[in-house]
C-alpha positions in Angstrom: -19.6 3.1 16.2 -16.0 3.1 17.3 -14.6 -0.2 18.6 -13.3 0.3 22.1 -12.1 -1.9 25.0 -15.4 -1.3 26.9 -17.5 -2.2 23.9 -15.4 -5.3 23.2 -15.9 -6.5 26.8 -19.7 -6.0 26.5 -19.6 -7.9 23.2 -17.8 -10.8 25.0 -20.5 -11.0 27.6 -23.3 -11.4 25.0 -21.5 -13.1 22.1 -18.7 -15.1 23.7 -19.8 -15.6 27.3 -17.3 -18.4 27.9 -14.4 -16.0 27.4 -16.1 -13.4 29.5 -16.7 -15.7 32.4 -13.2 -17.0 32.2 -12.0 -13.4 32.8 -10.8 -12.5 29.4 -10.8 -8.6 29.1 -9.6 -6.1 26.5 -7.5 -3.5 28.3 -6.2 -1.4 25.4 -6.9 -0.9 21.7 -5.2 1.5 19.4 -4.6 1.8 15.6 -1.7 -0.7 15.8 -2.1 -2.7 19.0 -4.6 -4.6 21.0 -3.9 -5.8 24.6 -6.0 -8.4 26.4 -5.5 -9.8 29.9 -6.8 -12.7 31.8 -6.0 -13.8 35.4 -5.4 -17.4 36.4 -8.3 -18.5 38.7 -9.8 -21.8 39.8 -12.5 -21.4 37.1 -10.0 -21.3 34.2 -7.3 -23.7 35.3 -6.3 -27.1 34.1 -5.6 -30.1 36.4 -2.0 -28.9 36.7 -3.0 -25.7 38.4 -2.1 -23.4 35.6 -4.3 -21.6 33.0 -6.0 -23.9 30.6 -4.6 -23.6 27.1 -8.0 -22.8 25.5 -8.4 -19.8 27.8 -5.0 -18.5 26.7 -6.1 -19.2 23.1 -9.4 -17.1 23.5 -7.4 -14.2 24.9 -4.8 -14.4 22.2 -7.4 -14.7 19.4 -9.2 -11.7 20.8 -6.1 -9.5 20.4 -5.9 -10.3 16.8 -9.6 -10.4 16.1 -10.3 -7.1 17.8 -7.7 -5.4 15.6 -9.2 -6.9 12.5 -12.7 -5.9 13.5 -11.5 -2.3 14.3 -9.7 -2.0 10.9 -12.7 -3.4 9.0 -15.0 -0.9 10.7 -12.7 2.0 9.9 -12.4 0.9 6.3 -16.1 1.5 5.7 -16.3 -1.6 3.6 -18.4 -4.8 4.1 -15.6 -7.3 4.7 -15.8 -10.9 6.1 -13.2 -12.2 8.5 -12.5 -15.8 9.5 -9.7 -17.7 11.2 -8.4 -20.2 8.7 -5.6 -21.7 10.7 -3.9 -21.2 14.0 -1.1 -22.6 16.2 0.3 -22.1 19.6 3.2 -23.0 21.8 3.6 -22.9 25.5 6.9 -22.2 27.2 6.1 -21.8 30.9 3.2 -22.5 33.3 0.6 -19.7 33.0 -0.3 -18.5 36.5 -1.2 -15.0 37.8 -2.2 -12.3 35.3 -1.3 -13.1 31.7 -1.2 -10.2 29.2 -1.6 -10.9 25.4 -0.5 -8.4 22.9 -0.8 -8.1 19.1 0.8 -5.1 17.5 0.3 -5.8 13.8 -2.3 -3.2 12.9 -0.3 -2.1 9.8 -0.2 -5.6 8.4 -4.0 -5.7 8.7 -4.2 -2.3 6.9 -2.1 -3.7 4.0 -4.3 -6.9 3.7 -7.6 -4.9 3.8 -6.2 -2.4 1.2 -5.2 -5.3 -1.1 -8.6 -7.0 -0.7 -10.4 -3.8 -1.6 -8.1 -3.1 -4.6 -8.2 -6.6 -6.0 -11.6 -7.9 -4.9 -9.8 -11.1 -4.0 -9.7 -12.7 -0.6 -6.5 -12.0 1.4 -4.8 -13.8 4.3 -2.7 -12.3 7.1 -0.9 -14.1 9.9 -1.1 -12.3 13.2 0.8 -13.1 16.3 -0.1 -12.7 20.0 2.3 -13.4 22.8 1.2 -14.2 26.4 3.5 -12.5 29.0 3.2 -13.0 32.8 3.6 -10.3 35.5 7.4 -11.0 35.6 7.7 -10.2 31.9 8.3 -13.9 31.0 6.6 -15.2 27.9 4.3 -18.2 28.7 2.7 -18.7 25.3 2.9 -17.7 21.7 -0.1 -17.9 19.3 -0.4 -17.4 15.5 -3.7 -16.9 13.7 -4.2 -16.9 9.9 -7.1 -14.5 9.2 -8.9 -14.5 5.9 -10.4 -11.2 4.7 -12.8 -10.9 1.8 -14.8 -7.9 0.5 -18.5 -9.0 0.4 -20.3 -8.2 -2.8 
């Protein structure tokens, strides 16, 4: 099965319904890049009338996690994945449609290759930036993914 935006959105509905109902949607997935968008609405806002930080975090994590899942699937190996650490910063109020992008597919390839070759767990830091419709960055997230070949 090929990982696609449509299949990821269906996955969200059944496995991560809070993200789905908040409006988090995968819009593009390639070998190097994943794009996820979410629109600020009453349902996902904070008391200050901007998007709740956790909704932004779900969208940002999905960009990195979808790329990792896709790369593991294409490797043909049984590899576990887990977020070990993360951090985020917020630079502007998140209103309107926010688009998150991770374009580090090659870094994931390197980590998976090394995990397969050495049999040891590997970590890779992946970044996702949230950009509003005006092209202004509103948030910046980093996720440390651990990858380990299962025996």
